[in-house]
N, C-alpha and C positions, 0 to 999 in steps of 0.2 A: 897532369895526367901521366901515369907511368907507362912503361912499354906494354905491359899486359893489357892495361885499360885501353890504350890506343889500338891494339890489335883487335880487341873485342868490339870497339867502336867501329873500326873499318869493316869488320865482318857483319855486324848486326844492323848497321845503319847506312843509308845512302850517303854518298860523298857530297860535300857541300863547299860553297865558296863564300868566304867571309871577307870580301874585298869590295868596299863601298865605291871605290873609284871605278872598278870594272862594271859594277851595277849601275852607277851613274851614267857611264857611257852607253849602256843599253837602254835606259829608261828616261833619261832627262828630257823633259818637255813632252813626254808621252802620257796618254790617259790610260789608267789601269783600273779595272773593276775587280774588287775582291769580295767574294761572298763569304758568309760566316765570319764577318770581320769584327764581331763584338768581343770575341774571346779567343784565347789559345793561339793556334797557328795563324788564323786569319788576322787577328789583331797584330801579332808580331810581324807578319808579312806586310801589312799595311804600313806599319811604322817604318819598316826597312825600306820599302819602295818610296815612301814620302821623303825619307832622309836622302834618297838618291835623286830627288828633284822630279819625281813623277807626280802627276795629279792623280790622286787616289780616290776612287769612288767606293764608298763603304756601304755594303749591303748586309743586312741581318734583320731579325725581327725586333731586336732590343733597341728601340728608339733612343732611350736615355743613354745607353752605353755607346751607341754610335755618335750621338751628339757630343758626349764627353771626349770620345776618341778624336773626332774631327777638330774639336776645340784645342785639344792637346797638340795635335799635329800642326795646326795653324799657329799656335803660340810658339812652337819651335821653329817657325819659318817655313813650314811645308804647306802643301795645298791638298785639302781633302774636302769631300762633300759627302754628307750622310744621306742615304736613301733607305729608310726603314721599309722593309717589305717581307711578307711571309711567303717563302718560296714553295709552300704547299698549296697556295691559293692561285689558281690559274688566272683569275681576273686581276689580282695584284701584280702578277708577273707581266701581264699585258700592259698594265698602266706603267709599270716600271720601265719596260722596254720603250714605250712611247716617250717618257720623260728623258731617258738617256739619249735617245736619238735626237730629240728636240734641243737638248741642252749641251750635248757633247759631240754629236755626229758619230762617225765611225770610231769605235774603241781600238786602241792599239794592242792591249793585252787583257785577257780575262783569266783570272785565277779562280777556278771553280772549286771552292774549298768547303762550302757549307755541307754538313752531313750529320747524320744521327747514328750513334752506335747502339746496339741492342744485344744483350746476351740473356737468353732465357731458355730453360728446359722445355721440352715438348709438353710435358704434363702440366705446365703452367700456361700454355698457350691456347688450350682448347676454347676458352671463352674470351680470347683477346685478339680478335681479328684486326683491331686497330693497330696492334704492333706491326703487322705487315703493311697496313695502309700508310702508316706514318713513315716507315723506313722507305717504302717505295716512293712516296711523295717527295721526300727531301733528298734522297740519295740518287734517285733515277729520273722521275718525271720533272721535278723542279729544275734541275740543271739543264735538261733537254729543252724545256720550254723557254728558259732564259736565253739559251744559245740560239734557239730559233728566232728569238726577238732581236738579237744583236748581230747575228752573223750576216744577214743580207747587206748591211752597210759596210761591214768589214770586207766582204768578198767584192763588193762593188768598188771599194777603195783600193783593192788589190794587195792587201797585206794585213797582218795581225798575227796574234799568237794566243792559243788556248792552252792553259796549264791546268791539267786535271789532278787534283790532290786526291789520290786513291790510297789503296791499302794492299799490302802483300797478300792479304787474305783472299784477293780475287785470283791469285796466281798459284795458290797451293791448295791441297785437298781441303774440302770444307771441314771446319771444326765443329764438334758437338756444341750445341747451344748457340752457335753464331750464324745459323742458316739465314735468318731474315736479313741480317746485316750484310753478310757476304753475297747473297743473291742480289740485293738491291744495288750494292756497289759494283758488283760484276756486270749487272745489266747496263749500267751507264758506261762502264769501261768498254764493254763490247760494242755498244752503239757508237761511241766516240771513235774507236779504232776503225769502225766500218766506214765512217764518213771522212776520216782523215785524208784518204787519197783525193777525194773530191775537193776538200778544202785546200790541200797542197797545190792543186792545179790553179787555184785562184790566189795563191800567195799567202794563205793562212796556215801557219804551222801548228802542230799539236804535240804537246809533251805530256806524258802521263808519269806522275811521280808516285811510286809505290812505297809508302812509308811502312816501317815495321811498327815499333811502339813509340808513341809520342806522349809525353807526360802532361796531359791536359785533364780537365775535369771529366772527360769521357771515360777514363779508365778507373775512376774512383769506385764504381760499384763492383769491380773485379780485383780483390786484394792481391791475388797471385801475380797480376801484371806489374805491381809496384816493385817486384823483386827482379824483374827482367831488365836487361840493358835497353836503353831507349834514349830519345832526344828530348830536350827541353824545347818549348815553342820557338825561342830565339834561334836555336840550332836548326830547327825545321825550316824557319824562314830563310836560313842560309842555303838549304837544299833547293828551295823554290827560287832563290836568287841564282843558283847555278842553272836551273831550268830556263830562267829568263835570259841569262847571259849567253848560254851555249845552244839553246833550243834543240836538245837531243830528242829523239823519239821517245825514249823512256829513261827514267832514273829509278834504280832500285838497289837494295842491299846486295852485297856480293853473293850471298847465299841463295838468292831467289832463283837464279837459273838452275843450279844443281838440285834445288828442291823440286822444281818443276819436272826435271828429268826423273828424279827419284819417285815422284808421284805416279809416274807411268811404269817405271821398271819395278818398283816395289809396292805396287797397288795393294796386294794381299796383306803383307805385313803392316802397311800403314793403316789399312782398314781394321786389322786386329788391334793395333795400338790405340786407335780411336775408340774402339769398344771398351778397352781397359780404362782409358782416360775418362770416358763418360761415366763408368761405374765409380771411379775414384772421386770425381768431382761431385756427382749427385750424392754419393754415399757420405761425403765429408760435409755436405750442406752447402757447398759453394755453388751448386746449381740452382739454389733457391733465388727468387727475384728479390 
């Protein structure tokens, strides 16, 4: 990576730690739950944690993918258990919480990574209320219900760590066509930050990781995103490793703070820019589903 590429990487993406020894010191012998573990960032994170000698509990809807991942980790000398579950199903989450408590007791770390991305123009949403129901279910309600199931044991044990895999989209002005996604991710982010002081009092820490662009299958429907600087899943896993090792309150790209300030100081120009962007995107056909 040349000097210019390194500079862009430092600005566009959160800082990361690719040090297996440090990660091993943080997680060896601990039990870590990873949601959305069947693909992308979740899979890469699960593999990284297992390589650092954590017992990794894999949660996602894809039973076959989870089984293959658990087998692969086990074959490599790691420890992993697959827990197929649909995090949009309240009953399934309840059953999952009971199984986790019975089989593992208090968890040490929860990486809340499962999520659904959605980009769609307003005029394509009039007859699609399920767009909002699905994004709310997986990005907001599901993570809350799962935490409500596992947090009592963690708080009683007097320790633990919640890592929320979030998006810079919840910290910058809402983008045209991304409202359903940003609103649902922002709702969970706000809830988790609101309960963090209570959790801290019981020894449970909270870290929110605000990713920019990560090159997973979630960006495939939006061609323009492929041209922007971003992380590969293995690099994103190193960001989560940093969260686990250092337990900061937040991790975000360097530009996030200035962008938040600009969103207030330059609200008018930003709004006008969003209008122009919306016209360009819809006019070019990129706003079509």
